[in-house]
N, CA and C atoms as an extended XYZ file, in Angstrom:
402
Properties=species:S:1:pos:R:3:atomname:S:1:resname:S:1:resid:I:1 pbc="F F F"
N       -48.774        4.015      -63.461 N   MET     1
C       -49.834        4.315      -64.401 CA  MET     1
C       -51.183        4.269      -63.675 C   MET     1
N       -52.013        5.217      -63.998 N   ALA     2
C       -53.327        5.299      -63.362 CA  ALA     2
C       -54.261        4.274      -63.976 C   ALA     2
N       -54.975        3.600      -63.098 N   THR     3
C       -55.926        2.591      -63.548 CA  THR     3
C       -57.339        3.112      -63.334 C   THR     3
N       -58.307        2.471      -63.986 N   PRO     4
C       -59.705        2.880      -63.754 CA  PRO     4
C       -60.109        2.799      -62.284 C   PRO     4
N       -59.547        1.828      -61.542 N   GLU     5
C       -59.865        1.715      -60.121 CA  GLU     5
C       -59.360        2.942      -59.355 C   GLU     5
N       -58.163        3.444      -59.748 N   ASN     6
C       -57.625        4.644      -59.102 CA  ASN     6
C       -58.528        5.850      -59.368 C   ASN     6
N       -59.003        5.966      -60.603 N   TYR     7
C       -59.907        7.065      -60.939 CA  TYR     7
C       -61.215        6.952      -60.155 C   TYR     7
N       -61.721        5.747      -60.027 N   GLU     8
C       -62.966        5.542      -59.290 CA  GLU     8
C       -62.784        5.895      -57.815 C   GLU     8
N       -61.646        5.494      -57.235 N   GLN     9
C       -61.385        5.809      -55.833 CA  GLN     9
C       -61.205        7.314      -55.635 C   GLN     9
N       -60.503        7.953      -56.561 N   ARG    10
C       -60.315        9.405      -56.477 CA  ARG    10
C       -61.672       10.115      -56.564 C   ARG    10
N       -62.526        9.654      -57.471 N   ASP    11
C       -63.861       10.249      -57.595 CA  ASP    11
C       -64.701       10.008      -56.339 C   ASP    11
N       -64.591        8.811      -55.770 N   ALA    12
C       -65.326        8.507      -54.535 CA  ALA    12
C       -64.826        9.385      -53.392 C   ALA    12
N       -63.506        9.592      -53.314 N   ASP    13
C       -62.959       10.467      -52.278 CA  ASP    13
C       -63.423       11.909      -52.483 C   ASP    13
N       -63.484       12.354      -53.722 N   ALA    14
C       -63.945       13.716      -54.011 CA  ALA    14
C       -65.415       13.876      -53.624 C   ALA    14
N       -66.231       12.858      -53.883 N   ARG    15
C       -67.646       12.915      -53.490 CA  ARG    15
C       -67.783       12.937      -51.972 C   ARG    15
N       -66.963       12.143      -51.292 N   LEU    16
C       -66.994       12.116      -49.828 CA  LEU    16
C       -66.609       13.477      -49.265 C   LEU    16
N       -65.578       14.093      -49.813 N   TRP    17
C       -65.157       15.407      -49.347 CA  TRP    17
C       -66.252       16.445      -49.592 C   TRP    17
N       -66.856       16.419      -50.757 N   ALA    18
C       -67.940       17.353      -51.059 CA  ALA    18
C       -69.115       17.133      -50.105 C   ALA    18
N       -69.411       15.889      -49.806 N   HIS    19
C       -70.496       15.570      -48.878 CA  HIS    19
C       -70.152       16.078      -47.479 C   HIS    19
N       -68.900       15.909      -47.078 N   HIS    20
C       -68.443       16.406      -45.776 CA  HIS    20
C       -68.637       17.922      -45.684 C   HIS    20
N       -68.218       18.643      -46.694 N   LEU    21
C       -68.373       20.094      -46.704 CA  LEU    21
C       -69.845       20.493      -46.663 C   LEU    21
N       -70.662       19.765      -47.394 N   HIS    22
C       -72.100       20.064      -47.446 CA  HIS    22
C       -72.757       19.873      -46.079 C   HIS    22
N       -72.490       18.759      -45.415 N   THR    23
C       -73.130       18.506      -44.117 CA  THR    23
C       -72.639       19.499      -43.070 C   THR    23
N       -71.372       19.873      -43.143 N   ASP    24
C       -70.832       20.860      -42.216 CA  ASP    24
C       -71.540       22.204      -42.412 C   ASP    24
N       -71.685       22.609      -43.651 N   ALA    25
C       -72.358       23.879      -43.957 CA  ALA    25
C       -73.832       23.829      -43.554 C   ALA    25
N       -74.478       22.693      -43.751 N   MET    26
C       -75.902       22.570      -43.412 CA  MET    26
C       -76.142       22.752      -41.921 C   MET    26
N       -75.248       22.232      -41.086 N   LEU    27
C       -75.412       22.395      -39.641 CA  LEU    27
C       -75.387       23.872      -39.274 C   LEU    27
N       -74.437       24.606      -39.841 N   PHE    28
C       -74.343       26.035      -39.547 CA  PHE    28
C       -75.519       26.804      -40.145 C   PHE    28
N       -75.931       26.465      -41.353 N   GLN    29
C       -77.049       27.168      -41.986 CA  GLN    29
C       -78.347       26.950      -41.224 C   GLN    29
N       -78.566       25.734      -40.774 N   ARG    30
C       -79.787       25.482      -39.991 CA  ARG    30
C       -79.733       26.184      -38.652 C   ARG    30
N       -78.551       26.217      -38.045 N   GLY    31
C       -78.395       26.966      -36.805 CA  GLY    31
C       -78.724       28.433      -37.004 C   GLY    31
N       -78.250       29.000      -38.106 N   ASN    32
C       -78.543       30.401      -38.419 CA  ASN    32
C       -80.039       30.612      -38.617 C   ASN    32
N       -80.687       29.700      -39.319 N   LEU    33
C       -82.125       29.812      -39.549 CA  LEU    33
C       -82.891       29.824      -38.229 C   LEU    33
N       -82.537       28.910      -37.337 N   PHE    34
C       -83.225       28.865      -36.053 CA  PHE    34
C       -82.914       30.097      -35.204 C   PHE    34
N       -81.687       30.607      -35.284 N   LEU    35
C       -81.361       31.825      -34.538 CA  LEU    35
C       -82.174       33.013      -35.024 C   LEU    35
N       -82.338       33.135      -36.327 N   VAL    36
C       -83.147       34.227      -36.875 CA  VAL    36
C       -84.599       34.074      -36.430 C   VAL    36
N       -85.127       32.860      -36.504 N   ALA    37
C       -86.511       32.632      -36.079 CA  ALA    37
C       -86.673       32.938      -34.592 C   ALA    37
N       -85.716       32.525      -33.778 N   GLN    38
C       -85.779       32.810      -32.341 CA  GLN    38
C       -85.721       34.315      -32.085 C   GLN    38
N       -84.871       35.011      -32.828 N   SER    39
C       -84.753       36.464      -32.662 CA  SER    39
C       -86.061       37.164      -33.006 C   SER    39
N       -86.679       36.748      -34.099 N   LEU    40
C       -87.960       37.352      -34.483 CA  LEU    40
C       -89.037       37.070      -33.442 C   LEU    40
N       -89.041       35.865      -32.908 N   LEU    41
C       -90.008       35.554      -31.848 CA  LEU    41
C       -89.737       36.375      -30.598 C   LEU    41
N       -88.478       36.576      -30.263 N   ALA    42
C       -88.141       37.382      -29.083 CA  ALA    42
C       -88.593       38.831      -29.265 C   ALA    42
N       -88.432       39.363      -30.459 N   VAL    43
C       -88.896       40.725      -30.735 CA  VAL    43
C       -90.423       40.782      -30.639 C   VAL    43
N       -91.097       39.804      -31.231 N   ALA    44
C       -92.560       39.778      -31.156 CA  ALA    44
C       -93.016       39.637      -29.706 C   ALA    44
N       -92.335       38.803      -28.939 N   TYR    45
C       -92.683       38.636      -27.525 CA  TYR    45
C       -92.516       39.953      -26.770 C   TYR    45
N       -91.377       40.602      -26.947 N   SER    46
C       -91.134       41.840      -26.190 CA  SER    46
C       -92.114       42.937      -26.587 C   SER    46
N       -92.467       42.990      -27.857 N   THR    47
C       -93.454       43.978      -28.304 CA  THR    47
C       -94.808       43.693      -27.678 C   THR    47
N       -95.204       42.433      -27.674 N   THR    48
C       -96.496       42.055      -27.100 CA  THR    48
C       -96.509       42.231      -25.590 C   THR    48
N       -95.447       41.824      -24.934 N   ALA    49
C       -95.406       41.934      -23.469 CA  ALA    49
C       -95.350       43.388      -23.022 C   ALA    49
N       -94.705       44.238      -23.807 N   ALA    50
C       -94.575       45.653      -23.432 CA  ALA    50
C       -95.845       46.450      -23.695 C   ALA    50
N       -96.743       45.910      -24.512 N   SER    51
C       -97.961       46.652      -24.839 CA  SER    51
C       -98.859       46.815      -23.621 C   SER    51
N       -98.773       45.876      -22.678 N   GLY    52
C       -99.529       45.999      -21.440 CA  GLY    52
C      -100.991       45.615      -21.542 C   GLY    52
N      -101.482       45.322      -22.735 N   THR    53
C      -102.902       44.997      -22.868 CA  THR    53
C      -103.185       43.566      -22.434 C   THR    53
N      -102.465       42.625      -22.968 N   THR    54
C      -102.695       41.230      -22.597 CA  THR    54
C      -101.379       40.468      -22.586 C   THR    54
N      -101.253       39.608      -21.619 N   HIS    55
C      -100.054       38.786      -21.545 CA  HIS    55
C      -100.283       37.400      -22.143 C   HIS    55
N      -101.519       37.116      -22.519 N   ALA    56
C      -101.810       35.811      -23.116 CA  ALA    56
C      -101.067       35.632      -24.431 C   ALA    56
N      -101.033       36.681      -25.245 N   ALA    57
C      -100.320       36.591      -26.527 CA  ALA    57
C       -98.830       36.400      -26.298 C   ALA    57
N       -98.285       37.054      -25.279 N   ALA    58
C       -96.864       36.888      -24.964 CA  ALA    58
C       -96.584       35.460      -24.519 C   ALA    58
N       -97.491       34.882      -23.741 N   ARG    59
C       -97.316       33.483      -23.310 CA  ARG    59
C       -97.383       32.531      -24.494 C   ARG    59
N       -98.283       32.803      -25.419 N   VAL    60
C       -98.378       31.961      -26.629 CA  VAL    60
C       -97.081       32.039      -27.425 C   VAL    60
N       -96.551       33.244      -27.598 N   LEU    61
C       -95.293       33.403      -28.330 CA  LEU    61
C       -94.142       32.705      -27.609 C   LEU    61
N       -94.103       32.814      -26.289 N   ALA    62
C       -93.052       32.138      -25.522 CA  ALA    62
C       -93.194       30.618      -25.629 C   ALA    62
N       -94.439       30.134      -25.592 N   GLY    63
C       -94.657       28.692      -25.771 CA  GLY    63
C       -94.234       28.226      -27.145 C   GLY    63
N       -94.552       29.015      -28.155 N   PHE    64
C       -94.112       28.686      -29.507 CA  PHE    64
C       -92.592       28.717      -29.607 C   PHE    64
N       -91.964       29.698      -28.956 N   GLY    65
C       -90.504       29.767      -28.938 CA  GLY    65
C       -89.888       28.549      -28.276 C   GLY    65
N       -90.498       28.089      -27.200 N   LEU    66
C       -90.004       26.889      -26.521 CA  LEU    66
C       -90.161       25.652      -27.410 C   LEU    66
N       -91.296       25.553      -28.109 N   ALA    67
C       -91.497       24.427      -29.038 CA  ALA    67
C       -90.485       24.485      -30.187 C   ALA    67
N       -90.257       25.675      -30.716 N   LEU    68
C       -89.273       25.836      -31.787 CA  LEU    68
C       -87.874       25.466      -31.301 C   LEU    68
N       -87.575       25.774      -30.056 N   THR    69
C       -86.283       25.422      -29.475 CA  THR    69
C       -86.129       23.907      -29.369 C   THR    69
N       -87.195       23.223      -29.003 N   ALA    70
C       -87.134       21.757      -28.933 CA  ALA    70
C       -86.877       21.165      -30.314 C   ALA    70
N       -87.521       21.703      -31.317 N   ILE    71
C       -87.284       21.239      -32.691 CA  ILE    71
C       -85.845       21.526      -33.098 C   ILE    71
N       -85.363       22.704      -32.760 N   TRP    72
C       -83.985       23.090      -33.063 CA  TRP    72
C       -82.994       22.115      -32.423 C   TRP    72
N       -83.228       21.762      -31.162 N   ALA    73
C       -82.340       20.824      -30.470 CA  ALA    73
C       -82.377       19.454      -31.137 C   ALA    73
N       -83.552       18.995      -31.523 N   TYR    74
C       -83.688       17.695      -32.183 CA  TYR    74
C       -82.957       17.684      -33.529 C   TYR    74
N       -83.196       18.708      -34.337 N   VAL    75
C       -82.541       18.801      -35.651 CA  VAL    75
C       -81.029       18.921      -35.475 C   VAL    75
N       -80.599       19.753      -34.530 N   GLY    76
C       -79.169       19.911      -34.282 CA  GLY    76
C       -78.517       18.618      -33.835 C   GLY    76
N       -79.203       17.870      -32.983 N   HIS    77
C       -78.668       16.589      -32.510 CA  HIS    77
C       -78.493       15.605      -33.662 C   HIS    77
N       -79.515       15.487      -34.482 N   ARG    78
C       -79.438       14.549      -35.619 CA  ARG    78
C       -78.321       14.941      -36.585 C   ARG    78
N       -78.252       16.218      -36.918 N   TYR    79
C       -77.224       16.651      -37.865 CA  TYR    79
C       -75.830       16.581      -37.268 C   TYR    79
N       -75.707       16.840      -35.974 N   HIS    80
C       -74.400       16.734      -35.327 CA  HIS    80
C       -73.901       15.284      -35.373 C   HIS    80
N       -74.774       14.346      -35.061 N   ARG    81
C       -74.375       12.925      -35.123 CA  ARG    81
C       -74.022       12.512      -36.541 C   ARG    81
N       -74.814       12.936      -37.505 N   TYR    82
C       -74.553       12.608      -38.910 CA  TYR    82
C       -73.239       13.238      -39.362 C   TYR    82
N       -73.015       14.486      -38.974 N   ASN    83
C       -71.791       15.178      -39.340 CA  ASN    83
C       -70.571       14.481      -38.744 C   ASN    83
N       -70.670       14.012      -37.509 N   ARG    84
C       -69.550       13.290      -36.893 CA  ARG    84
C       -69.260       11.995      -37.635 C   ARG    84
N       -70.291       11.300      -38.086 N   ALA    85
C       -70.075       10.068      -38.850 CA  ALA    85
C       -69.357       10.363      -40.164 C   ALA    85
N       -69.782       11.419      -40.841 N   ILE    86
C       -69.124       11.816      -42.092 CA  ILE    86
C       -67.688       12.242      -41.807 C   ILE    86
N       -67.481       12.945      -40.712 N   GLN    87
C       -66.138       13.396      -40.349 CA  GLN    87
C       -65.216       12.207      -40.094 C   GLN    87
N       -65.691       11.195      -39.373 N   ARG    88
C       -64.879        9.991      -39.129 CA  ARG    88
C       -64.560        9.273      -40.437 C   ARG    88
N       -65.565        9.159      -41.273 N   ARG    89
C       -65.355        8.474      -42.556 CA  ARG    89
C       -64.363        9.235      -43.429 C   ARG    89
N       -64.453       10.558      -43.425 N   THR    90
C       -63.519       11.375      -44.197 CA  THR    90
C       -62.102       11.204      -43.652 C   THR    90
N       -61.957       11.172      -42.340 N   ALA    91
C       -60.635       10.990      -41.744 CA  ALA    91
C       -60.052        9.618      -42.088 C   ALA    91
N       -60.895        8.603      -42.185 N   GLU    92
C       -60.424        7.263      -42.563 CA  GLU    92
C       -59.966        7.213      -44.018 C   GLU    92
N       -60.694        7.893      -44.885 N   ARG    93
C       -60.396        7.830      -46.322 CA  ARG    93
C       -59.316        8.805      -46.766 C   ARG    93
N       -59.237        9.969      -46.115 N   LEU    94
C       -58.309       11.015      -46.541 CA  LEU    94
C       -57.294       11.289      -45.429 C   LEU    94
N       -56.122       10.670      -45.526 N   PRO    95
C       -55.119       10.821      -44.456 CA  PRO    95
C       -54.679       12.269      -44.229 C   PRO    95
N       -54.620       13.078      -45.281 N   ASP    96
C       -54.202       14.472      -45.084 CA  ASP    96
C       -55.241       15.250      -44.280 C   ASP    96
N       -56.519       14.931      -44.451 N   TYR    97
C       -57.557       15.551      -43.637 CA  TYR    97
C       -57.408       15.109      -42.183 C   TYR    97
N       -57.191       13.826      -41.976 N   ALA    98
C       -57.038       13.301      -40.613 CA  ALA    98
C       -55.854       13.958      -39.906 C   ALA    98
N       -54.758       14.131      -40.613 N   GLU    99
C       -53.567       14.748      -40.024 CA  GLU    99
C       -53.835       16.216      -39.666 C   GLU    99
N       -54.455       16.943      -40.584 N   THR   100
C       -54.760       18.353      -40.324 CA  THR   100
C       -55.736       18.489      -39.169 C   THR   100
N       -56.751       17.651      -39.148 N   TYR   101
C       -57.745       17.699      -38.080 CA  TYR   101
C       -57.103       17.395      -36.732 C   TYR   101
N       -56.237       16.401      -36.691 N   THR   102
C       -55.595       16.003      -35.444 CA  THR   102
C       -54.642       17.082      -34.940 C   THR   102
N       -53.839       17.653      -35.822 N   THR   103
C       -52.855       18.639      -35.385 CA  THR   103
C       -53.483       19.986      -35.034 C   THR   103
N       -54.614       20.320      -35.618 N   SER   104
C       -55.226       21.619      -35.329 CA  SER   104
C       -56.242       21.557      -34.199 C   SER   104
N       -56.502       20.388      -33.692 N   ARG   105
C       -57.514       20.206      -32.643 CA  ARG   105
C       -57.048       20.844      -31.345 C   ARG   105
N       -57.894       21.670      -30.780 N   ILE   106
C       -57.626       22.311      -29.493 CA  ILE   106
C       -58.323       21.479      -28.423 C   ILE   106
N       -57.694       21.368      -27.258 N   SER   107
C       -58.317       20.580      -26.202 CA  SER   107
C       -59.644       21.211      -25.783 C   SER   107
N       -60.553       20.387      -25.355 N   GLY   108
C       -61.869       20.858      -24.954 CA  GLY   108
C       -62.895       20.592      -26.040 C   GLY   108
N       -64.120       21.018      -25.784 N   PRO   109
C       -65.179       20.738      -26.758 CA  PRO   109
C       -64.992       21.541      -28.045 C   PRO   109
N       -65.439       20.946      -29.134 N   SER   110
C       -65.369       21.655      -30.407 CA  SER   110
C       -66.575       22.591      -30.531 C   SER   110
N       -66.584       23.363      -31.586 N   ALA   111
C       -67.666       24.325      -31.792 CA  ALA   111
C       -68.976       23.639      -32.182 C   ALA   111
N       -68.891       22.487      -32.817 N   MET   112
C       -70.108       21.816      -33.290 CA  MET   112
C       -71.095       21.506      -32.162 C   MET   112
N       -70.659       20.885      -31.059 N   PRO   113
C       -71.634       20.637      -29.992 CA  PRO   113
C       -72.197       21.921      -29.390 C   PRO   113
N       -71.394       22.974      -29.376 N   LEU   114
C       -71.899       24.244      -28.856 CA  LEU   114
C       -73.027       24.766      -29.730 C   LEU   114
N       -72.866       24.649      -31.039 N   ILE   115
C       -73.898       25.115      -31.959 CA  ILE   115
C       -75.110       24.191      -31.911 C   ILE   115
N       -74.860       22.896      -31.827 N   ALA   116
C       -75.959       21.931      -31.854 CA  ALA   116
C       -76.717       21.866      -30.532 C   ALA   116
N       -76.029       22.084      -29.399 N   TYR   117
C       -76.672       21.873      -28.104 CA  TYR   117
C       -76.744       23.123      -27.226 C   TYR   117
N       -75.648       23.863      -27.124 N   ALA   118
C       -75.614       24.983      -26.176 CA  ALA   118
C       -76.565       26.109      -26.576 C   ALA   118
N       -76.604       26.447      -27.852 N   LEU   119
C       -77.502       27.523      -28.275 CA  LEU   119
C       -78.972       27.175      -28.045 C   LEU   119
N       -79.430       25.965      -28.404 N   PRO   120
C       -80.830       25.635      -28.081 CA  PRO   120
C       -81.109       25.607      -26.578 C   PRO   120
N       -80.138       25.166      -25.783 N   ILE   121
C       -80.340       25.149      -24.332 CA  ILE   121
C       -80.490       26.575      -23.802 C   ILE   121
N       -79.653       27.473      -24.287 N   LEU   122
C       -79.768       28.878      -23.865 CA  LEU   122
C       -81.115       29.470      -24.283 C   LEU   122
N       -81.554       29.152      -25.489 N   ALA   123
C       -82.856       29.645      -25.949 CA  ALA   123
C       -83.979       29.067      -25.097 C   ALA   123
N       -83.885       27.789      -24.747 N   ALA   124
C       -84.922       27.164      -23.902 CA  ALA   124
C       -84.980       27.839      -22.540 C   ALA   124
N       -83.832       28.118      -21.960 N   VAL   125
C       -83.804       28.805      -20.664 CA  VAL   125
C       -84.469       30.175      -20.788 C   VAL   125
N       -84.154       30.887      -21.864 N   MET   126
C       -84.761       32.199      -22.067 CA  MET   126
C       -86.283       32.085      -22.141 C   MET   126
N       -86.800       31.147      -22.943 N   TRP   127
C       -88.247       31.028      -23.104 CA  TRP   127
C       -88.914       30.569      -21.808 C   TRP   127
N       -88.271       29.708      -21.065 N   ILE   128
C       -88.852       29.265      -19.786 CA  ILE   128
C       -88.938       30.431      -18.812 C   ILE   128
N       -87.879       31.222      -18.738 N   VAL   129
C       -87.891       32.396      -17.854 CA  VAL   129
C       -88.978       33.371      -18.300 C   VAL   129
N       -89.104       33.585      -19.606 N   LEU   130
C       -90.130       34.501      -20.101 CA  LEU   130
C       -91.539       33.974      -19.835 C   LEU   130
N       -91.706       32.664      -19.905 N   LEU   131
C       -93.017       32.087      -19.563 CA  LEU   131
C       -93.332       32.306      -18.090 C   LEU   131
N       -92.326       32.191      -17.248 N   ILE   132
C       -92.532       32.393      -15.809 CA  ILE   132
C       -92.840       33.854      -15.510 C   ILE   132
N       -92.148       34.749      -16.197 N   VAL   133
C       -92.312       36.180      -15.952 CA  VAL   133
C       -93.693       36.675      -16.356 C   VAL   133
N       -94.232       36.172      -17.466 N   THR   134
C       -95.526       36.681      -17.927 CA  THR   134
C       -96.680       35.957      -17.310 C   THR   134
C-alpha cells in the first residue's frame, strides 16, 4: 500500500528529474545564444575589416568578441559544474537513470565539456588571431 511518504518521495524524484532536464537544456541553450552572438560579431568584424577604411573598429569588435568569449567560458564552467552535481544526484536517487547512463557511456570525454570549454576556447583563439591580424 502506498503511503504519504512514498508519494512525497515520488514527487521529490519527479522534481529532481525535471530539474535535471532543465539544467541540461539550459547549458545547451546558453551555448547556442553565445554561438549566435559570436557569429554576429564575426560577421560585423569581417564587414568592418573588409571595408578598408579603418581597422580600429575591427579591433574593437575583436576585443569585444574576446571579452564575450571569456564570459561564455565562465558561464559554461559554472553551469557545467552545476549540471554535473545534478547529474550525480539524479543517478543516486534514480537507479534506472544511473543504469542507463552507465551502460550508454562511451569512453572518452562527454559532449558537455566540449560545449562548455572547447567551443569558447576555439572562439578565443579565433578572436586572438583576428586581433593580431588587424
